[in-house]
C-alpha positions as CSV (number, residue, x, y, z in Angstrom):
1,X,109.7,133.3,109.8
2,X,108.9,130.9,112.3
3,X,109.8,127.1,112.8
4,X,107.1,125.0,111.1
5,X,108.9,121.7,111.2
6,X,110.8,121.4,115.4
7,X,112.1,117.9,114.8
8,X,113.7,119.4,111.9
9,X,114.8,122.6,113.9
10,X,116.3,120.3,116.9
11,X,118.2,117.7,113.7
12,X,119.6,121.2,112.0
13,X,120.9,122.3,115.6
14,X,122.5,119.5,116.5
15,X,123.9,118.2,113.3
16,X,125.7,121.7,113.2
17,X,127.1,121.2,116.9
18,X,128.2,118.0,116.1
19,X,130.1,119.2,112.9
20,X,131.7,121.8,114.8
21,X,132.8,119.5,117.8
22,X,133.8,116.7,115.6
23,X,136.2,118.8,113.5
24,X,137.7,120.5,116.1
25,X,137.9,117.4,118.8
26,X,136.4,119.4,121.3
27,X,136.0,117.0,124.5
28,X,132.9,118.7,126.4
29,X,130.1,121.7,126.2
30,X,129.9,123.8,129.3
31,X,126.3,125.4,130.1
32,X,126.0,128.0,132.7
33,X,122.6,126.4,134.1
34,X,120.2,129.3,135.4
35,X,117.2,127.6,136.0
36,X,115.7,129.2,132.9
37,X,114.0,128.1,130.2
38,X,117.6,129.1,127.5
39,X,119.3,127.2,129.8
40,X,117.4,124.2,129.9
41,X,116.7,124.2,126.6
42,X,120.2,124.0,125.8
43,X,120.7,121.5,128.2
44,X,118.1,119.1,126.0
45,X,119.4,119.9,122.9
46,X,122.7,118.9,123.9
47,X,122.1,116.0,126.0
48,X,121.7,113.2,123.8
49,X,124.1,115.0,121.0
50,X,127.0,114.6,123.5
51,X,125.5,110.9,124.8
52,X,126.4,109.9,120.8
53,X,129.7,111.6,120.9
54,X,131.3,110.4,124.0
55,X,131.6,113.4,125.8
56,X,130.9,115.4,128.6
57,X,128.2,118.1,128.8
58,X,129.1,120.0,132.0
59,X,126.7,122.3,133.6
60,X,127.4,124.8,136.2
61,X,124.8,126.7,138.4
62,X,126.4,129.8,139.2
63,X,124.0,131.5,141.7
64,X,124.3,135.0,143.2
65,X,122.5,136.8,146.5
66,X,119.9,138.4,143.7
67,X,119.0,134.9,142.7
68,X,116.0,133.6,144.1
69,X,115.3,129.8,145.8
70,X,113.2,128.6,142.8
71,X,115.8,129.7,140.1
72,X,118.3,127.9,142.0
73,X,115.9,125.0,142.3
74,X,114.8,124.8,138.8
75,X,118.7,124.8,137.5
76,X,119.8,121.9,140.3
77,X,117.2,119.9,138.5
78,X,117.7,120.6,135.2
79,X,121.6,119.9,135.5
80,X,121.3,117.1,137.4
81,X,118.8,115.7,135.0
82,X,120.8,116.3,131.8
83,X,124.2,117.1,132.6
84,X,127.0,114.8,133.4
85,X,128.8,117.1,135.3
86,X,127.1,119.0,137.0
87,X,127.8,121.4,140.0
88,X,126.6,124.2,142.3
89,X,128.5,127.4,142.8
90,X,128.1,130.2,144.3
91,X,129.9,132.9,143.1
92,X,128.7,135.3,145.7
93,X,131.8,135.9,148.1
94,X,133.4,136.6,145.1
95,X,131.2,138.9,143.4
96,X,131.0,141.0,146.8
97,X,135.2,141.4,147.1
98,X,135.3,142.8,143.5
99,X,132.8,144.9,144.5
100,X,134.6,146.5,147.2
101,X,137.5,146.3,145.6
102,X,136.1,148.8,143.2
103,X,134.9,150.6,145.6
104,X,138.3,150.9,147.4
105,X,139.8,151.9,144.3
106,X,137.0,155.0,144.1
107,X,135.5,154.2,141.1
108,X,132.2,154.2,142.7
109,X,129.9,156.8,141.8
110,X,127.7,158.5,144.8
111,X,125.4,160.4,142.9
112,X,124.5,157.3,140.7
113,X,120.9,156.2,140.2
114,X,119.7,153.1,142.0
115,X,119.2,151.3,137.9
116,X,122.3,152.2,136.7
117,X,123.9,150.7,140.0
118,X,122.2,147.6,139.4
119,X,123.1,147.5,136.0
120,X,127.0,148.2,137.0
121,X,126.8,145.2,139.7
122,X,124.8,143.3,136.7
123,X,127.3,143.0,134.5
124,X,130.3,143.0,136.5
125,X,128.4,139.6,137.8
126,X,127.7,138.1,134.6
127,X,131.3,138.9,133.8
128,X,132.5,137.1,136.9
129,X,130.3,134.4,136.0
130,X,131.6,133.9,132.2
131,X,135.4,133.9,133.6
132,X,134.8,130.7,135.7
133,X,132.9,129.2,132.7
134,X,135.5,129.7,130.6
135,X,137.6,128.3,133.0
136,X,136.0,125.3,133.2
137,X,136.2,124.8,128.9
138,X,140.1,125.4,129.4
139,X,141.1,122.5,132.3
140,X,137.7,120.3,130.0
141,X,139.0,120.9,126.5
142,X,135.6,121.8,126.1
143,X,133.5,125.3,124.6
144,X,131.0,127.4,126.7
145,X,127.9,127.4,125.4
146,X,125.7,130.3,124.8
147,X,121.9,130.3,126.2
148,X,121.2,133.8,124.2
149,X,118.5,133.7,121.7
150,X,116.9,135.9,118.6
151,X,115.0,138.2,120.9
152,X,117.4,139.1,123.2
153,X,120.3,139.9,120.9
154,X,118.1,142.0,119.6
155,X,117.1,144.0,122.4
156,X,120.4,143.4,123.9
157,X,119.0,142.0,127.0
158,X,123.0,140.5,127.7
159,X,126.1,141.8,128.9
160,X,129.0,142.5,126.9
161,X,132.0,140.0,127.6
162,X,129.4,138.3,129.9
163,X,127.1,136.8,128.5
164,X,129.0,135.0,125.4
165,X,129.6,131.6,124.4
166,X,131.7,129.9,121.5
167,X,128.7,127.7,119.9
168,X,124.9,129.2,120.2
169,X,122.5,126.6,120.0
170,X,119.5,129.1,120.0
171,X,121.1,132.1,118.0
172,X,118.4,131.6,114.9
173,X,115.0,131.4,117.2
174,X,113.1,134.2,119.0
175,X,112.0,133.5,122.4
176,X,108.3,132.5,121.5
177,X,109.8,130.1,119.5
178,X,112.3,128.8,122.8
179,X,109.1,128.1,124.6
180,X,107.2,126.2,121.9
181,X,110.6,124.2,121.1
182,X,111.1,123.4,124.6
183,X,107.5,122.6,124.6
184,X,108.3,120.3,122.3
185,X,110.7,118.3,123.8
186,X,108.9,118.2,126.9
187,X,106.7,116.0,124.7
188,X,109.0,113.9,123.2
189,X,110.9,113.1,126.4
190,X,107.8,111.9,128.1
191,X,106.8,109.7,125.1
192,X,110.7,108.3,125.5
193,X,109.8,107.5,128.8
194,X,112.6,110.4,130.4
195,X,110.3,111.5,133.4
196,X,112.9,113.9,135.3
197,X,114.1,115.4,132.2
198,X,110.9,116.4,131.1
199,X,110.0,117.3,134.4
200,X,112.8,119.7,134.3
201,X,112.4,121.2,131.5
202,X,108.9,121.5,132.3
203,X,109.5,123.6,134.9
204,X,111.7,126.0,133.6
205,X,109.0,127.0,130.6
206,X,105.9,127.9,133.5
207,X,108.5,130.0,134.9
208,X,108.5,133.9,135.2
209,X,111.7,134.8,132.7
210,X,114.4,137.0,134.9
211,X,117.8,137.4,134.2
212,X,118.6,136.4,138.0
213,X,120.8,139.6,138.0
214,X,118.0,141.9,140.4
215,X,118.3,144.5,137.5
216,X,114.4,144.2,137.5
217,X,111.8,142.7,139.7
218,X,109.2,142.2,138.4
219,X,110.7,140.0,135.1
220,X,112.4,140.4,131.4
221,X,108.6,141.4,130.1
222,X,108.2,144.6,132.4
223,X,111.0,146.5,130.7
224,X,109.8,146.2,128.0
225,X,106.1,146.7,128.3
226,X,104.6,143.4,127.2
227,X,102.6,140.6,128.3
228,X,103.9,137.8,126.0
229,X,106.9,137.3,124.2
230,X,104.9,136.3,121.3
231,X,103.9,140.6,121.2
232,X,108.0,141.0,121.7
233,X,108.9,139.2,118.9
234,X,106.4,140.3,116.7
235,X,106.9,144.2,117.5
236,X,110.7,143.7,116.7
237,X,110.2,141.9,113.4
238,X,107.4,145.0,112.7
239,X,110.6,147.3,113.3
240,X,112.7,145.2,111.3
241,X,110.1,145.8,108.5
242,X,110.7,149.4,108.5
243,X,107.6,150.0,111.7
244,X,108.4,152.0,114.7
245,X,106.7,150.8,117.8
246,X,107.5,150.8,121.7
247,X,110.0,148.2,121.0
248,X,111.9,149.9,118.4
249,X,113.9,152.6,120.7
250,X,115.5,149.4,122.7
251,X,116.4,147.6,119.6
252,X,117.9,151.2,118.0
253,X,119.8,151.8,121.7
254,X,121.3,148.2,121.9
255,X,123.0,148.0,118.7
256,X,126.0,149.0,119.6
257,X,126.4,145.7,121.4
258,X,126.1,144.0,118.4
259,X,128.5,145.8,116.5
260,X,130.8,144.9,119.3
261,X,133.9,145.7,119.1
262,X,134.0,148.6,116.8
263,X,136.4,147.7,114.1
264,X,137.9,151.5,113.0
265,X,139.2,151.2,109.1
266,X,141.9,153.3,107.8
267,X,143.1,151.6,104.7
268,X,141.7,152.1,101.1
269,X,140.4,148.7,100.0
270,X,142.2,148.1,96.5
271,X,139.7,147.0,93.8
């Protein structure tokens, strides 16, 4: 159920990506670097692989007004440590003008509560961010790397048509495994003499996890009523085994995201 061999896990992730990149003549991989652990781990996993293949690892930090300075600082450190092409580009003006446009088009609901308003705004921000990353990918003959993990997918903790990508290195990892694998790589990088890289990754391990969109000020775990991702992951697993708990409703209510888009089948399947 959980990772038993970290070296083997790293090798499997890199092997699968290597095979796809070579087969499809991909020239670059693009990561939205947030200052969080997931994007940092993706960069750490892809850094040696991109060097081996001779392709660019393009990192873009795309901070909004809702991002705190420590998040922006960590993103810069990660981008400069691992990426061959890194830039920090603020999308605040783009987000502000887009939201203003929607209000002018009478799409704003004056009766909407604050949380729903934050979620709407967060969706806009995530989708604008992904538009930018896909444009960078198109310009550089590359793929956008999704930084989501298995826990986020099961909790619906991502934005449809926003937090997506073409390739998902952490797809099969629980969030608690993301932390464990990151700690393993910190030690690996330190032992190999890559102090800048190990420090950048380690700073993300100790940071409070947030969505960076201002939806929940207290951090990710506040939304789930838990004190650790180990507890969250265990409860998701128990739910999948048939046991209801305080995480179950969140998993059930986000099912529509995992089944999106919904296919409408009208033809009988011939036997």
